[in-house]
N, C-alpha and C positions, 0 to 999 in steps of 0.2 A: 462461422460464416460459411455460406455456400454460394458459389458463383455459378450461374447458369441461366438457362432460358431457351426460348425459341428464336430461330433466325427470322421468321416472318414477323412483319409489323402488325399482323392481325392477332397476335397472342392476347389472351384475356387475362389481365392481372388486376386484382382489386385495387381501388384507389388507396394510396398509402400502404401498399403491399410491403411488408417487412419480414414477417415470419413465414417459415415454410408451411406452418399449419394452415395458412390462408391460401395456399397455392392450389389451383385447379387447372389442369390442362396437360398438354404434352410439352415436354422440354427435357433437357439433359444437363446434368451437373458437369460444368467445365472443370472446376477444381473445388476443393474443400479444405478448410483449415484442419490442423491436427485435432483440435477439439471436436470438430464434426466427424472426423475419420474414426474417432473413438466409438462413435455410434454406428459405424459400419458404412458411412457415406463415402463414396469414392467417385473419381472422374468416370464419365461415361454412363453413370447410373441415371435412370429416369427420375426426374424431380418428384414425381408423385410417390415413388418408393422412398426417396430421401425424406420426404415430408412425413411419412409414416415412421421412419426410424428416429428422427429427431425434429419434431414439429416446432420446438422452441428456438431453433437456429434461425438466424437472419439469412436472407437471400438477396444477393445483388445481381441484377440482370443487366445493368448498364455497364457494358465492357469498357466504354471510354472513361467512366468514373473510376473503374478498377485500375485502368492504365495510369490515370492521373495519380492515384495513391501509390501505385507501384513506382512511378518516377520519383515521388517525394521520399518514399522509403529508401530507394537505392541511393539517392543523393545524400541523405542523412548518413547512411552507412558508409558510403565512399569517403566522406569527409573524415571519418575516424579510421577507416581501414582502406587505404588507397588502392591496395591490390585486391580487387574484387572480380570474381568471374561470374558473369551474368548467366544464369541457367534458365531464364524464362521470366514470365511476368511476375511470378511470386517466389522465386528461389534464387539465392546467390551462394557462392562459396567465397570465404574470406581467408586471406593470408595474414594472420595476426603479427607475424614477424615484421611485416612492412608498416605496421601501424605505429604512430608516435609512442615511444616508450617500449615498443616491441613486446615480447613475451615477459620481460622483466616486470611490466605493469601488472601482470596477473590476469588470467582469463576472466575471472568474475568481475573485476573492476571494469575491464574493457567492455564486457558484455552489458554491464549496467549502464555504462556511458552510451553505448549504441542504443539500448532500449529507451533511454531518456531522450536521445536525439531523434529517434523515430517518432516517439509520442509527441514531441514538440513540433516536429515538421508536419505531422498528419492531423493535428488537433484542429 
């Protein structure tokens, strides 16, 4: 997933735009998932360049939609790890010692529970 686009409302995006391969125009990558970063995509990069690096990736240009999912994600995580430091729209730091069961529960188990909760809340 790549997040980005133009500020102006006059940007030309094809109907049903989803894949970077379909993008044409000027715009900038706001952020990218780790999977997209593996292809060399990073914040501040021109979207046309990102489209050449990984045309198969999806692009979200509706920041309000991204914020909506960010809130769902953080709410699901906070329910399992109440001590959470919010580091932006797509990043958090967690203190697992404060989570129910603490570190006795085991990192993998807690990580699996968080993953399931996030999937359920954002589906």
